[in-house]
Structures are given as structure tokens and as C-alpha cells.
C-alpha positions in Angstrom: 0.0 -0.3 -0.2 1.1 3.4 -0.5 2.7 5.4 2.0 0.5 8.0 1.8 -2.4 6.2 2.5 -1.4 5.0 5.9 -1.7 7.3 8.4 -1.5 5.4 11.4 -0.4 9.2 13.2 -0.2 8.7 17.1 -2.0 11.6 18.7 0.3 11.8 21.7 3.0 11.9 19.5 1.6 14.4 16.9 1.0 17.2 19.6 5.2 17.5 19.4 5.5 18.1 15.8 2.5 19.7 14.8 3.3 23.5 15.2 4.7 24.1 11.5 5.7 27.5 11.5 5.5 30.3 14.1 2.3 32.8 13.3 4.4 35.6 12.4 6.5 33.4 9.5 3.2 32.3 7.7 2.4 35.7 5.6 5.7 35.7 4.4 6.2 32.0 3.8 2.6 31.6 2.2 3.7 34.6 -0.6 7.0 32.4 -0.9 5.6 29.2 -1.8 3.6 30.3 -4.6 6.4 32.0 -6.2 8.4 28.6 -6.5 8.6 26.9 -9.8 7.4 23.6 -9.1 9.5 21.2 -11.2 11.0 17.5 -10.9 14.3 16.5 -10.7 16.1 19.8 -8.8 18.3 20.5 -5.8 16.9 23.5 -3.8 18.6 25.3 -0.8 16.4 26.7 2.2 18.4 29.2 4.2 17.4 29.7 7.8 14.4 27.0 7.9 14.0 27.4 11.8 12.4 24.6 13.1 11.2 23.1 9.7 9.5 25.9 7.8 9.8 26.2 4.7 11.9 23.4 4.1 9.6 20.7 5.2 6.6 22.1 3.1 8.8 22.2 0.1 10.1 19.2 0.2 6.8 17.5 0.4 5.6 19.7 -2.6 8.4 18.8 -4.7 8.8 15.3 -4.3 11.3 12.6 -4.0 12.3 13.0 -7.4 14.4 16.6 -5.8 17.1 17.5 -3.0 16.4 19.6 -0.6 19.1 20.9 1.6 18.2 23.3 4.6 21.0 25.8 6.7 20.5 27.0 9.7 23.0 27.6 12.5 20.2 27.0 15.6 20.9 23.8 16.8 18.2 23.3 19.3 15.7 24.2 16.2 17.5 21.8 14.0 16.8 18.8 16.5 12.9 19.9 16.4 13.3 20.2 12.6 14.8 16.8 12.3 12.0 15.2 14.4 9.8 16.4 12.2 11.3 15.3 8.9 11.6 11.5 10.7 8.2 11.7 11.6 6.9 12.6 8.6 9.2 10.2 6.5 10.5 12.8 4.3 13.4 11.2 2.7 14.4 14.2 0.1 16.0 16.3 3.0 19.4 16.8 3.9 20.2 19.5 6.9 23.6 21.1 6.8 24.1 22.7 10.5 26.2 26.0 9.2 25.3 29.8 8.3 24.5 31.1 4.5 28.2 33.4 4.8 29.5 29.9 4.0 27.6 27.5 2.0 29.5 24.0 2.2 27.6 23.2 -1.2 29.8 22.8 -5.0 29.4 25.7 -7.7 26.7 25.9 -9.9 24.7 23.0 -8.0 21.7 24.4 -6.9 18.7 25.2 -9.2 16.5 26.9 -6.1 17.2 29.5 -3.2 14.6 30.2 -1.0 14.7 31.6 2.4 11.4 32.9 4.7 12.7 36.2 6.4 16.0 34.6 7.3 18.7 36.4 4.9 17.7 40.0 6.9 19.3 37.7 10.2 22.9 37.2 8.9 25.7 38.6 9.7 27.0 39.4 6.1 24.3 40.3 4.0 26.7 40.3 1.1 28.6 37.4 1.4 25.8 35.5 1.6 24.4 36.6 -1.4 27.6 35.8 -2.9 27.3 32.4 -1.9 23.8 32.1 -3.2 25.2 33.2 -6.3 28.4 31.3 -6.2 26.3 27.8 -5.4 23.3 28.6 -8.1 22.6 26.9 -11.6 22.4 29.4 -14.4 18.8 30.0 -14.9 18.3 29.1 -11.0 15.6 30.6 -9.1 16.1 32.8 -6.3 12.8 33.7 -3.8 13.1 35.3 -0.5 10.8 37.3 1.8 11.4 40.1 4.6 10.0 42.3 6.5 10.5 46.3 5.5 12.3 48.9 7.6 8.8 50.5 8.5 7.9 47.3 10.5 6.5 48.1 13.5 6.8 51.8 13.3 4.3 52.6 15.6 6.4 50.8 18.7 9.8 52.4 17.3 8.1 55.9 17.3 7.4 55.8 20.8 10.7 54.3 21.7 12.1 57.0 20.0 9.9 59.4 21.9 11.1 58.3 25.0 14.9 58.2 24.3 14.3 62.1 23.6 12.5 62.4 26.8 15.6 60.8 28.6 18.2 62.7 26.7 19.6 59.5 25.0 20.4 60.7 21.6 23.1 58.2 21.5 20.8 55.9 21.7 18.4 56.9 19.0 21.0 56.7 16.7 22.1 53.6 17.7 18.4 52.0 17.4 18.1 54.0 13.6 21.6 51.7 13.2 19.9 48.5 13.8 16.5 49.3 12.1 18.8 49.5 9.3 21.1 47.0 9.5 18.2 44.2 10.0 16.2 45.7 7.6 17.3 47.9 4.7 15.2 49.9 2.3 14.1 47.8 0.3 16.0 49.9 -2.8 19.0 49.3 -0.9 18.8 45.6 -1.2 17.4 44.9 -4.4 21.4 46.8 -5.2 22.9 44.3 -3.1 20.9 41.1 -5.1 22.2 43.1 -8.4 25.7 43.6 -6.7 25.7 39.8 -6.1 24.9 39.2 -9.9 21.2 38.3 -9.5 18.9 39.3 -12.3 15.5 41.2 -10.3 12.2 39.6 -12.0 9.2 40.6 -9.0 9.2 42.4 -6.4 5.9 42.2 -4.2 5.3 44.3 -1.3 2.4 43.3 1.3 1.7 43.7 4.8 0.0 42.2 7.4 -0.8 43.5 10.7 0.3 42.3 14.6 -2.8 43.1 17.2 -2.7 43.3 20.6 -5.2 44.7 23.4 -2.1 46.7 24.6 1.2 47.3 25.7 1.4 45.2 28.4 0.2 41.8 26.3 2.5 43.4 23.3 5.8 43.1 25.5 5.1 39.8 27.4 4.3 38.1 24.1 6.6 35.2 24.0 8.1 36.3 20.2 8.4 39.7 21.0 10.7 38.7 24.0 12.5 36.0 21.5 13.2 38.1 18.2 12.9 41.8 19.4 13.0 42.5 23.1 16.3 41.0 23.0 18.2 43.1 20.4 16.2 46.4 21.9 18.2 45.9 25.0 21.9 45.3 23.6 21.6 49.2 22.4 20.0 50.5 25.6 21.6 51.5 28.6 21.2 48.9 31.0 21.2 51.2 34.1 17.9 52.8 32.5 16.0 49.6 30.9 13.3 49.6 33.6 12.5 53.0 33.4 12.7 53.2 29.2 10.2 50.2 29.2 8.2 51.6 32.0 7.5 54.3 30.1 6.7 52.6 26.9 4.2 49.9 28.3 2.5 53.2 29.6 2.6 55.1 26.2 1.5 52.1 24.3 -1.4 51.2 26.7 -2.5 54.9 26.6 -2.5 54.6 22.8 -4.8 51.4 23.0 -7.1 52.9 25.2 -7.7 55.8 22.8 -7.4 53.2 19.4 -9.2 50.5 21.2 -6.4 48.1 20.5 -2.5 48.0 19.8 -2.0 47.3 16.1 1.7 47.2 14.4 2.1 47.4 11.0 4.3 44.7 9.5 5.1 45.6 5.6 7.3 43.0 3.7 8.3 41.9 0.3 9.0 39.1 -1.7 11.6 39.0 -4.1 11.8 36.6 -6.9 15.1 36.7 -8.7 17.3 34.8 -11.3 21.0 34.0 -12.1 21.3 34.6 -16.0 
């Protein structure tokens, strides 16, 4: 009997692997999946797959005639992804624990490279893009998504106001550098892709909203704490963190009372490029 007809899922085990992707990643990822040119017998690299998305989804959609490599430096996330791969019986994935600045694959060996909000988190974006160009075959497709420099501008406007009130002009500049480093303007980023040698085919911009009842809920959300607060406190003075965040939380709560809830804008872009 064919494997796909044997659905003997153990619900006690399924629950441990069923978190297909963080909600944060879903809007980016759905758009990325729509842009893939699905063909048999191709080799693929997914950069920054985390706990397994979109790596596992791409592998299952392409089927066993294709080989899908996934590269990520996060050891714990890799172990979680491997559990999913094993439980779902996916045979066409090859995991690489590593970074995009040094991809251990041969020149001109990959037909498709994907990255779902991953390449904007590397240490050296120019080197990473050069590596992508090196390993990609002529005619290969390069699809990536990333959130843009206006992401959560509602929060950053309040953060800047608080820092101004506390006469922390140096930290305002550090905040702006942080945003520019993590999320360069779309034109600047497109120029980096062109400089690496790729031709831009499609650029599609979209947006979703991150909505909370108030600032207290926002700051206590696990993903905000994991993905944002840890980086915010790096450019803020440690001795004034409590004061800074007390003021931020208070202003966010006042704003949410006035508007009914707290809504943060997440503009993002999909870039579809080719190597010619």
C-alpha cells in the first residue's frame, strides 16, 4: 500500500511536531510558496529554516525526485526539524548546520534557493548573497521574503519619543542603525542582490498587522521577547532599562485605550530573482 494511504498518526506524538510554523512566519511563507516554480529533479537550498518551515513543506511539495538542503545555525531548532522530518517520513531533505556566509555546497549545483525572512538575519548579507550566486546554476530561481524597514513603526516612534525624553540621543542613533542593519530599505537591498549578480524578476510588497489588546500584552508575548526585546536591550543603557520600558509600556497602553487596541504594521516584501 502506498505510504500516503497509511495515516497511522499517534496523537500523543503528533502534538509535539504539529506546530508547523510560527504565526509570524506564515504570511511571508505563504507568498514564498506561491512563487516557487515546481519542477521535478531539481536541487534546492532553504536558508534559515528554523524548526522546519518552509523546508519540510517545500520538500513534500516537490517530492522525492528533488533534493532539498536546509541550512541553519540554530542547533536546538535543527533537532526539532529533524523530529518532524523523521515523523513525517520525508526522505529528500539534507540538513546542514551552518551559516549562509559559508555554504558547503558545490559551485553551480542548486536550481532553487529560498529564504523565508532568514537572509535579513545573517551577519554578513553581502557575503551570503555572493554564496547564493556561487552555488546556483544558470537559470536558477532565488526567492526570499523579508520584513521592511517600516515594520512596527508605531512601536519605534514611541521608543524614540521615550529616548528623547530621557536625553538619550546616542541611543536614538543606535536604534536607527539597528533598524537599518536588520531591515535596509528595499532599494538598498535590491541593489545588493543585483551586485551579487542576480536579475530581479518580481518584487511584491504586502502587509499584515500584529494586533494586541495593549502594550503590556505586546511586551509579554513570547515572540516579541524572543525576537525583538533581546535585540532592543543591546543598544539601550542597562541602568535605565526599567525606566525606558515602563515609559514605553505606559504610552502603548494609553494609545491602545484611545484606539481600542494596539496595532503594529508589518510591511514585507517578496523578491524573486534569477541567475542568468
